[in-house]
C-alpha positions in Angstrom: -6.0 36.8 -80.6 -7.3 37.2 -77.1 -5.1 35.5 -74.4 -5.9 35.0 -70.7 -2.7 35.1 -68.7 -3.1 33.9 -65.1 -0.7 35.1 -62.4 0.4 38.0 -64.5 1.4 40.2 -61.6 4.1 37.8 -60.5 7.7 37.9 -61.6 7.7 35.8 -64.8 4.1 36.6 -65.7 4.5 40.4 -65.6 7.7 40.2 -67.7 5.8 38.0 -70.1 2.8 40.3 -70.5 5.1 43.3 -71.1 7.1 41.2 -73.7 3.9 40.1 -75.5 2.4 43.6 -75.6 5.6 45.0 -77.1 6.1 42.2 -79.6 2.6 41.4 -80.7 0.4 44.5 -81.5 -2.3 42.1 -82.6 -2.7 40.4 -79.2 -5.1 41.4 -76.5 -4.1 40.2 -73.0 -6.3 39.7 -69.9 -4.5 39.2 -66.6 -6.2 37.2 -63.9 -4.4 37.5 -60.6 -5.4 37.0 -57.0 -2.7 39.5 -55.8 -1.1 37.2 -53.2 2.0 38.3 -51.3 4.4 37.7 -54.3 2.1 39.5 -56.8 2.7 43.2 -57.2 0.5 45.6 -59.2 3.6 47.8 -59.5 5.2 45.2 -61.8 2.9 46.3 -64.6 2.2 49.9 -63.7 3.7 51.0 -67.1 1.1 49.0 -69.1 -2.0 49.7 -67.0 -3.3 52.2 -69.6 -2.6 50.0 -72.6 -5.9 49.4 -74.4 -4.8 45.9 -75.2 -4.4 45.0 -71.6 -7.1 44.2 -69.0 -6.7 43.3 -65.4 -9.1 41.1 -63.4 -8.6 40.3 -59.7 -9.5 36.7 -59.2 -8.4 33.3 -57.9 -7.8 30.4 -60.3 -9.1 28.0 -57.7 -12.5 29.8 -57.5 -15.0 28.6 -60.2 -16.8 31.9 -60.7 -13.5 33.9 -61.1 -12.3 31.4 -63.7 -15.6 31.1 -65.6 -15.8 34.9 -66.0 -12.2 35.3 -67.0 -11.9 32.4 -69.5 -15.0 33.4 -71.4 -14.3 35.2 -74.7 -10.6 34.3 -74.7 -9.0 32.3 -77.4 -6.1 30.9 -75.3 -4.9 30.5 -71.7 -1.3 30.7 -70.5 -1.2 29.6 -66.9 1.6 31.2 -64.8 -0.4 31.4 -61.6 1.2 29.3 -58.9 2.6 29.1 -55.4 6.3 28.7 -56.1 8.6 29.1 -53.0 10.0 25.7 -51.9 10.6 26.8 -48.3 7.0 27.9 -47.9 5.7 24.7 -49.4 7.7 22.7 -46.8 6.3 24.8 -43.9 2.7 24.8 -45.2 1.9 22.7 -48.3 -1.9 23.3 -48.4 -1.8 26.5 -50.4 0.4 24.8 -53.0 -2.0 22.0 -53.5 -5.0 24.3 -53.7 -3.5 26.8 -56.2 -1.2 24.6 -58.3 -3.5 21.5 -58.6 -7.0 22.6 -57.9 -6.5 25.9 -59.7 -5.1 24.1 -62.8 -8.0 21.8 -62.8 -10.4 24.7 -62.7 -8.7 26.4 -65.7 -8.7 23.1 -67.6 -12.4 22.6 -67.0 -13.3 26.0 -68.4 -10.8 25.8 -71.2 -12.6 22.6 -72.2 -16.1 24.0 -71.8 -15.3 27.2 -73.7 -13.2 25.3 -76.3 -10.1 27.5 -76.1 -7.7 27.0 -79.0 -4.6 26.8 -76.9 -3.8 26.0 -73.3 -0.2 26.5 -72.2 0.9 25.3 -68.7 4.0 27.0 -67.2 5.8 24.3 -65.3 9.3 23.9 -63.7 12.5 21.8 -64.0 11.9 20.9 -60.4 9.3 18.3 -61.3 12.1 16.0 -62.6 13.9 16.0 -59.3 17.7 16.0 -59.0 20.2 14.6 -61.6 23.8 13.8 -61.0 25.0 13.6 -64.6 23.5 14.5 -67.9 20.3 16.4 -68.5 16.6 15.6 -68.2 14.6 15.1 -71.4 10.9 15.8 -71.6 10.1 12.0 -71.7 11.9 11.3 -68.4 9.8 10.3 -65.4 8.9 12.9 -62.7 10.5 12.6 -59.3 9.5 15.7 -57.3 11.2 16.3 -54.0 9.2 19.0 -52.3 5.5 19.7 -51.9 5.9 22.6 -54.4 7.4 20.5 -57.1 5.0 17.6 -56.4 2.1 20.1 -56.8 3.5 21.3 -60.2 4.1 17.7 -61.3 0.5 16.8 -60.4 -0.7 19.8 -62.4 1.3 18.7 -65.4 -0.2 15.2 -65.3 -3.7 16.8 -65.1 -2.9 18.9 -68.2 -1.7 15.8 -70.1 -4.8 13.9 -69.1 -7.1 16.6 -70.4 -5.4 16.3 -73.7 -5.6 12.6 -73.9 -9.1 12.3 -72.5 -10.9 15.4 -73.9 -8.6 16.4 -76.8 -7.8 19.7 -75.2 -5.1 21.5 -77.2 -2.4 21.8 -74.6 1.3 22.5 -74.3 3.6 22.4 -71.2 6.9 24.2 -70.8 9.3 23.4 -68.1 11.7 26.3 -67.4 14.9 26.3 -65.3 15.6 29.0 -62.7 14.7 32.4 -63.8 16.2 35.7 -62.8 15.7 39.4 -63.7 13.7 42.5 -62.9 10.7 42.4 -60.7 11.6 39.1 -58.9 10.2 38.9 -55.4 13.1 39.0 -53.0 12.6 35.7 -51.4 14.4 34.0 -54.3 18.2 33.6 -54.3 19.4 36.3 -56.6 17.2 39.3 -55.5 17.6 38.2 -51.9 21.4 38.3 -52.2 21.4 41.6 -54.1 19.2 43.4 -51.6 20.8 41.9 -48.4 24.2 42.7 -49.7 23.3 46.3 -50.5 22.3 46.6 -46.8 25.4 44.8 -45.6 23.3 42.0 -44.1 24.4 38.4 -43.8 23.7 36.1 -46.8 22.3 32.7 -45.6 23.4 29.9 -48.0 22.0 26.4 -47.6 24.4 23.5 -46.9 27.8 23.8 -48.6 26.5 26.1 -51.3 27.3 23.6 -54.1 23.8 22.9 -55.3 23.7 23.5 -59.0 21.0 25.4 -60.9 20.7 26.3 -64.6 20.0 30.0 -64.7 18.0 31.7 -67.5 17.3 35.5 -67.9 13.6 36.1 -67.7 13.5 37.8 -71.1 15.0 34.8 -72.7 12.4 32.6 -71.0 9.6 34.9 -72.2 10.8 34.6 -75.8 11.0 30.8 -75.4 7.4 30.6 -74.0 6.2 32.8 -76.9 7.8 30.6 -79.4 6.5 27.4 -77.8 3.0 29.0 -77.8 3.2 29.9 -81.5 5.2 26.9 -82.9 4.9 24.1 -80.4 3.1 21.0 -81.3 -0.1 20.3 -79.5 0.2 17.8 -76.7 4.0 18.3 -76.3 6.3 19.3 -73.5 9.2 21.6 -74.0 12.2 22.2 -71.7 13.5 25.7 -71.5 17.0 26.4 -70.2 20.1 28.5 -71.1 22.9 26.1 -70.3 24.2 28.4 -67.4 24.8 25.8 -64.7 26.2 27.5 -61.6 26.5 26.5 -58.0 24.7 28.7 -55.6 28.0 29.7 -54.1 29.3 30.9 -57.5 26.2 33.0 -58.0 26.5 34.6 -54.6 30.2 35.3 -55.0 29.7 37.0 -58.4 27.0 39.3 -57.0 29.2 40.3 -54.1 32.1 41.1 -56.4 29.9 43.2 -58.6 28.6 45.1 -55.6 32.1 45.4 -54.1 30.9 43.7 -51.0 33.0 41.3 -48.8 32.7 37.5 -49.2 32.5 37.4 -45.4 28.8 38.3 -45.7 28.2 34.6 -46.7 26.8 32.5 -43.9 26.3 28.8 -44.4 23.2 27.5 -42.7 21.6 24.0 -42.2 20.5 22.5 -45.5 16.9 22.6 -46.6 14.8 19.4 -46.3 14.8 17.4 -49.5 17.2 19.8 -51.2 17.8 18.8 -54.8 21.5 18.8 -55.7 21.5 19.6 -59.4 19.0 20.5 -62.1 19.8 20.2 -65.8 17.5 20.2 -68.9 18.0 19.0 -72.4 16.6 21.8 -74.7 16.9 20.1 -78.1 13.2 20.3 -78.7 13.1 24.1 -78.1 16.1 24.5 -80.4 14.3 22.6 -83.1 11.6 25.3 -82.9 14.2 27.9 -83.7 14.7 29.3 -80.2 18.1 30.4 -78.8 19.1 32.7 -75.9 19.9 36.3 -76.5 21.6 37.1 -73.2 24.8 35.7 -71.6 24.7 34.8 -68.0 27.1 37.4 -66.6 25.7 40.3 -68.7 22.2 39.4 -67.7 23.1 39.2 -64.1 24.8 42.6 -64.3 21.6 44.0 -65.9 19.6 42.5 -63.1 21.8 44.0 -60.4 21.7 47.4 -62.1 17.9 47.2 -62.2 17.6 46.7 -58.5 20.1 49.5 -57.9 18.0 51.9 -60.1 14.6 50.8 -58.8 14.9 51.1 -55.0 11.3 52.5 -55.0 10.1 49.0 -56.0 11.8 46.9 -53.4 11.6 49.4 -50.6 7.8 49.3 -50.9 7.9 45.5 -50.5 10.0 45.9 -47.4 7.5 48.3 -45.9 4.7 45.8 -46.7 6.6 43.0 -45.0 7.1 45.2 -41.9 3.4 45.7 -41.7 2.8 41.9 -42.0 1.2 42.0 -45.5 
């Protein structure tokens, strides 16, 4: 099978490509990525020479790029997205362009070239916040930020292409991922790297916002299973049942690094900040999926990866210093 993976130089996309190449010797993967600030060619430098891997630089919101990339592929898995909530609040336009227009462009050429499977990678944030219980796939969407609104809009487009044109689609909505190669604007790598440098750790509000954390390798395995076994037209929630407050996560990292808790600095809360995310994953369990990593072990693995791969994150720091 030939699969087009979009956004494959990003955090989850690069981990997924590596996972699929290792697990499925019969698959050929093409990676379409625009190489924006959070995409990093170094994320896949170990697979560059793999004959079953091909990279194309291109933008999912540009018709010619999509047309050329989709052709001759059997399936599309769309990771490409702008994802950082703070950036979406400051400047929503790129999120609308990439997450909605880009998804539309992929759907159009998936339809024209009659791909056999289209899998949209979405987010738990499309549901909004929940005080008690867990969201099911049939619950209404109540996004709180321009980022989550753009992802919700993309999901609705994907469903519409299934209902209107019969496009064979799937949607997965994953909880907060962490692991190797995550761009250090997200909470866990940000805290690890700032703590290593004895810098203050800004934490929104009272730090009691709850997220359900999943190790990226577990998420990749779940996406793979949904892709292979999921029923066309369905949505699948992916989460690991690791609900932690942001403050708990930060304190754990500081303890593992033997850094003082005094590095924590509480700052003014983010606009529209969701209090708690929680997903019901019964449907994924029915497919036979379960996690392989416990939260604390996976977080220790992640911390160790950043400790052993200073070459990776130091290069990002130099790029930021140059304004790239």
